N, C-alpha and C positions, 0 to 999 in steps of 0.2 A: 504494500500500500504506500503510495506516495502522498506527500503533503506539501502544499504550496503556501508559502508565507506571502501575503499581499500587503505591501507597505505603500500602496498608492496614496499620494497626497502627503506623504511624509518627506522630511528633509534631513539628510545626514551630512555632517562635515567629517571628513577623514583627513587627518594630518599625515604628511609623508606619503601622499597617494600617487606619486609619479612612478613608482616601481614596487616590486616585491609584494610583500603582504598587504601594504596599503593599497596598491593598485587592485589586487584581487578583492579586497574588501569593498572598494568603490564599485567594481564590476558586479559583485554579488548583490549589493544593496540596490543598484540600478536595475538589475534583472528582477528583483523583487518588487519593483515599482516605485522606489523612492527617487527623489531628486537628489543629486550628489554634488557636494562642494569638494573639489579636489585641491587640497593645499599642498604646496611644495616650497622648498626654501629659496628658490630663485637662483640657484648656483649650477654651474656646469650645464647639463642638458635637461635639467628638471622641468624647465618651462616647456620646451619642445615635447618632452615625453608626456607631461600632463595634458597638454593641448591635443596631442595625438589620441590619447585615451578618451578625452572629452568629445573629440570629433567623431570617434567611433560610436560612443554611447548616444550622441545626438542623432546619429543616423538611425537609431532604433526608436528614440523618442525625443523630438526636438524640444528645446527650452527647459531641459531637465538637468543641466550641468552648469557649474561655475568653477573656473580655474582661478585660484588666488595664490600669488607668491607672498609668503610671509615667513620670516624667521621666528619661530615660536619662542626662541630664547629672548626675544625683544618684546616687551609688553606693549609698546606703542604699535608695533606691527600687528600684534594679535587683536588689539582693540579695533584697528582699522579693518581687519579681516571680518570680525564679528559685525561691524557696521555694514560692510558690503553684503554679508549674508542676510541681515535684516532688511536692507534696501531691496534686495533681489527677491527673496522668498518670504519675507515677513516674519521670519523666526526660524527656529531650529528644533527638531524633534530628537535627534540623536547626535552625540559627539563621540567620535572614535579617536582617541589619542594614540596614534601609531608611530609617529615620527621619532627616530632615534639615531644616534651615531655611536661608534665605538672608537676608542683610542687605547688599545690593549698594550699593557706593559706591566712588569712587576712593580710593586710598591717602591722598592729600592730605586728603580730606574725611571719611574713615572714623573714627568714634570708637572709643576703646578698648573701649567696651561692645559696639559692633557687631562688632568683631573677636572678642572673647571669647565672645559668645553663640554664634556660629557654630562656633568651635573647641570649645566645651563640648559642644554637641549632636552635631555632625557628625563629630568626631574622638574626643574624650574619651568621648562616649556609646558609641561603637563599642568602645572599650577596656573600658569598664565591662561591657558586655554579653558580650563575649568572655571576659573574666576570670571573671565570676561564672556564666557558663553552663558553663564547663569541668567543674565538679564534677558536673553533672547531665547533661552531654552524653555519650551512649552511644558506646562504641567503634564505629568504622565509620561514624560520622555525618558531617555536613558543615556548613561555615559558608560563607555567601556574603554579602559586604558590598558595598553600592553605593558605588562611587567615581563618577567623572564624566569626560566629555570635557573639562570645565573644568580638571581637575587635570592634563591632558596638554597642553592648548593655552594656558591662561592668558588667559581672556577679560577684557576691560577691566571694571574695577569689581568684580571677584570675587576679590580677593587672599585674603580670609578663606576663602571657599568652596573656591577652587582649592587652597589650602594644606591644608585639611582633607581634601579628597578625594584629593589626592596622598598624604597621610599614611595614609589608609585603605588604599590599594593597597600601600604599603610595609609597613604593619602586617600585612596578610594574608600577604605573602611570609614574614615572620618567623614568624607563627603557624603557617603550613603546615609549617615545619621542626620547630617545637616539639611538635606533636601528631601528626606522621606515624607515630610508633611505636604510636599507638593506632588507626591506620587512619582517622583523621579527615582529611578533605580540606578545604582552605581556599582559596577563590578570591574574587576581586573582579570586579565587572562595571563597565564604564564606559559608561553610556548617553550618547547624544547628546541632542538636544532631543526630549523625549517630550511628546505632547499631554496635559498635565495642567493642573490649576488653577495650579500654579507656573509653567508655561510661558506661561500667558496673561498673566503680568505682564511679559513681554518686550515692549518697544515694537515697534510694527508695522514700522517701518523696519529695526530690528535683525533681526526675524524674516525679513524679505524678503532681507536680506543673507545670513543664515545659509542659507536655502533654496538660494541660488545656489551654495553650496559643497558641497551634498549630492548626489552622483551619482544617488541614487534619486529625488531631487526632492520629497521630503516629509519631515515629521517622523515620529518613531516612535510606536507605540501601546503603551499600558501592557501589553497582552496579549503583545506581542512581547518585552518585557523579562521578564515572568513566565515565559514558556516557557523562556527561557535559564536562569533561576534553577532551575526545575524540573529541567531537564536536568543542571545542575551538581550537584544533590543526588541524582540518580538513579544507579542502577548503570551506566547508559550512559556516565557520566563517571568511571568507577572509577580511571582513570589520569591524571586532571587535577587538579593541585593547585599552589598557589603562583602562579597565573596571574591576569592581569587581562584579561578578555574585553571587547573593544570592541563596542558595539552602536550604530552611528551612521549606517547607510545609506551607508557608504563615505566619510564626511567626511574621515577620515584614511587612506583606502585607498592 
């Protein structure tokens, strides 16, 4: 038996939507009927990539996408982004905090800049987006933020990333309590290793070691993450809030 989630008339903002998991989340929500705001940081090819995705989605349903360049580490840019969403769509139903960067290095060798860059985007950026989305987030909506298995297990060389992702999960627990009176549900997801461009930077020997620890014997797919995010934003998850959902093939089972 198949089940179709219909999010027609809803609006979702996905940060870091120009590639990888963010791109797949945007596509999945659009396929479910939602209008999609694709955020990207405006560096390298992210503008072209986001516009290409939007063009494809517009071919299926016109007037249902908006591409916005904004560095979420900068509060003023996030404020402008939320204003643009309000002007275009009148408000927001779902916020998906997906954007993240990595700057892996052992604590002994990590520079203060490498520490701060990751904290600014992966943790403070989520704070900015949550804070400034609240005025336009409709009652009964949902927030889903991407934490990570790294924040639960503490992988070598990822003190900045792990600290940020653990902080995201904690932030979502707090926010879930603060907005519950508005019927807004707030959750985090903690993916394991997912087959994306970021995962390709993991050394082969490390990947092999990780695979040995995963009962399902493989890394995850972006679509498998997107489906969980869709579920958490849907009426099917109407009594789930303040949780961190692990998606890791049984790694921590």
